[in-house]
N, C-alpha and C positions, 0 to 999 in steps of 0.2 A: 504494499500500499504506500503510495507517495506521501511524503510528509511535507507540510506547508510551514516554511519558516516565517516566524514573527519576530521582528525586531523593534517594534514601537508599541508600547502599552495602549496607544490610542488608535491602533489599527481597527477599522470598522468591523473586520471579519470575526474579531473576538469580542464583540460588544456583549454578547450574552454571558460572558465570564468576568466581566469588569465590575469592581467594587462588590464583591460577594457578600459580604456581612450586611451591607445597606440593602441590597437586593433581597436577602434573606428575609428581611423585615417587611419590605414593600410587596414582595411577590414577583412572580415571573410569568404569570398568565398561562398556566398549564405546563410550564417547564420547571425543571429542578436542576440543582448542581449535585453531582456525585463526586465524592472525594476518596482518593486512595485506591490501591491495587485490589484490595479484596471486593470492594464495592463495584469497581469497574468490571471485574471478573464476573460478578453476578449479573450486572446490567447487560453484558454482551453475551450471556449464557442463553441456552435454549430455554431455560425455566423463567427467563425475565417476561414480565407483562409489560414492559416499557421499551420504547425506542430511543436509541442513541442519535441525538442530533449532532453533536460534534465533540471532539475530544482535544484537550489542551495538556501538553506534557512538558516537563523539564526535558531539554534536548538529550540529556544523558540518560533518561529512563526509556526512551523509545526502542531501542534495540532489545532490551530485556522484556519488553512487553509485546513482542512480535506475535507470539501465539494468541494473545488476547485480541489484539488489533486485527488480526486476520479473520476474526469472526464477523467483523463489521461489514455492512454493505458496501460495495465500491464507491458509492456516491457520499459516504460519510467523511467529512473532512477531519484530518488529524493535524493539528497545529503543534509545533514545538517552538520553545523559546529558552533563551538563557535564564538561569535563575532569577536574576536581578529583574529581568523584563517580566517574567511570570509573577513575581512578588508585587511589582507595580500594577499589573492587570488585576491580580486578586485584591489588592489593598492590604495585604498582610503577608508575613513570611509563610510560604507554602512549603513546608519541610518534606511532604510526602512527594510532591512535584507531579501529582496526577490529579486531573479534573475532567469531568465529562458532563455534558449538558444534555439531558434526557427529557423525554415527553411523558407526562403522566398518562396512564392507561385511561380508556373511557370510563366515566363515572357509571357505577352500577347501582341499580336499585337494591332494596333489601331482597325482594323476591327473585330477582335475577341472580344474586349472589348465592342464596340458599338453595337455588335449583341446581347448582353444580355440586352440592354436597351429598354424600351417601346416607344410607339408613343408619349408620353408626357414627356419623360425623361428630366432631367436636368443634366448637367455635368460641371465640372470645367475643363478648359484647361489652363495650367499654363506654362508661359515662363520665364526662367532665374531666378526664385526665389532660391536663394542660402543660405537663413537664415533658420536654422533648427527649430527655434522657429516658424517663419512664416509658414513654411512646416507643421508642426505639426498642428498649428491652422486652416490651410486650409482644412486638413483632419478631424479635429474635426467638423468644420462647415459643411463640405460635409455629414458627418453621421448624424448630428443633423437635417439638412433640407432634407435629403433623397436623395441627389445627387446619380446618377446611376454609376458615375464613377469619377475618377480624372485622368486626362491626363497630363504627364510631358514631357517637351522637353529636349533635350540632355544637356542644360546647368543648369538644376534644380539639387539641392543637393538630396542626397539619403534619401528617406522617412523613410527607416529602420535604420537610425542612431538613436542610443538610445535616445537621447534628443528629437528628432522629435517624436518617438513613445510615449514617456512619455508625452509632451505636447499635443498630440493628444488624450489623455486618452485611447489609445489602438485602435482608428478609423483606423489607418494605417493597422492594421492586419485584418480588416474586409471589407475594401472598394476595389472594383475592381479598377484596374489601369493599364495604360499603361505607360512606362517609356522610356527615352532615344529617344524620337521622334524628327524628324526634324521639326521645328516649322511651316514652310510653309506648309509641306506635312500634318501635324497635322490639321491645319485649312482648308485646302482643302478636306481632308478626312471627316472632320465634316459637311462641306457644302454639299459634295456628299452624305452624309448619311442623308441629310435633317434637319440638326441643323441650327436654326438661330443663328448668331454669335454676341454676345454683348460684345464688348471690353470695359472694364473699363479705363478711362482715364480722368485726371483732365481738360485736354484742350477740352473735348467734349462740343458741344453746346447744345445737347439733354440731358435733365436730365433723370435719371433712372426712376423716378416716372411717367414719362409718358409712359413708355414702357408697351405695353399690351402683355400679354402672349399668345402664339399661337404655339402648336406642340412642337417639340423638340427644346431645347435651350442649347447652350453652353455659358458659362460665361468665357470670356478669361481675364487672369490677367498677369501682367508683374511685374518686380522687383521694389521696392520702389527706387526713384531716377530718373534712366533712363526711367522707364516705358516701355511700348510695343514699338516695332520698328515701323517706318512709313510702312514697308513692311507688317506687320501683321495688322496694323490699316486700311490700304487700303482694306483689304480683309473682314473686319468686319463692324459692325455698332457700332460706337463709342458712349458711353454714359457715363455721369458723375454723381457724387454724390454731390449735391450743398452743400457748407459749409458757415460758417459764419466767420466774422472777418478777411477776407482776408487770411484765410487758405486755401490751395489748394491741400491737400493730405491726406489721411488716411493710417494707416498701412494695408498692403495687405491682411492680415487676417481678419482684421475688415471689410474691403470693400467687401470681399467675402461674409461675413455674411450677411450685408445689402442686397447685391445683390441676394443672395440665398433667403433670407426672402421675397424680394420683388417678385421674380419670382414664387417661389413654392407656395405662398399663393394664386395665381391666378389659380392654376391647378385645 
């Protein structure tokens, strides 16, 4: 694949990569920035649900990435630049030296997302999680334990935020999802589709370890601190993860991993 050399940070061909942190906040109109070799590998893999629009590399990294770059369609531009130029484009020191501009997959409705899951599917249903590290962790766990989809309500942060993608080690790019959902409609839609609804909450009297797997299962998660609303809890089966020493809560991503392991190992 031919490489396109960039020697000026104001080159219009790489406008989509410019001032990354500022653009992270203002949005990219259906595009996202992927960072690092691991994430680029997922983005260009057959399992990716996203299309690569362009790649921008430290000129010293290009040769070592040839097997990954060879997966790209011929029309995909691959730009290379010296480290100083690359840093000027990004707006900060880019020690990994690897960026890609990708297109988000088409939006899916809840019904379309669930239609692709099987009779013993496990999904994550997430309400109000606004921390990008936690969001990335949720997707990483979903991929690790074979969840069929991740469903996000309207108060969740964007999983295609650069940091969330990086923390997920690219799982965001390959996991079926529906976003921007009304939380009550999401829960009711899952119930109508035959999913058992397990809501993780520290106040539950029933421990997760006593839950027996049967059929389709949705693990429902809320934000750290306030947790799930009573409206959601009333529509679910509340379960908790017992803890020691008076501690009463876990990081939401950690809790999801424990719950996914417990549920999926019974499949």
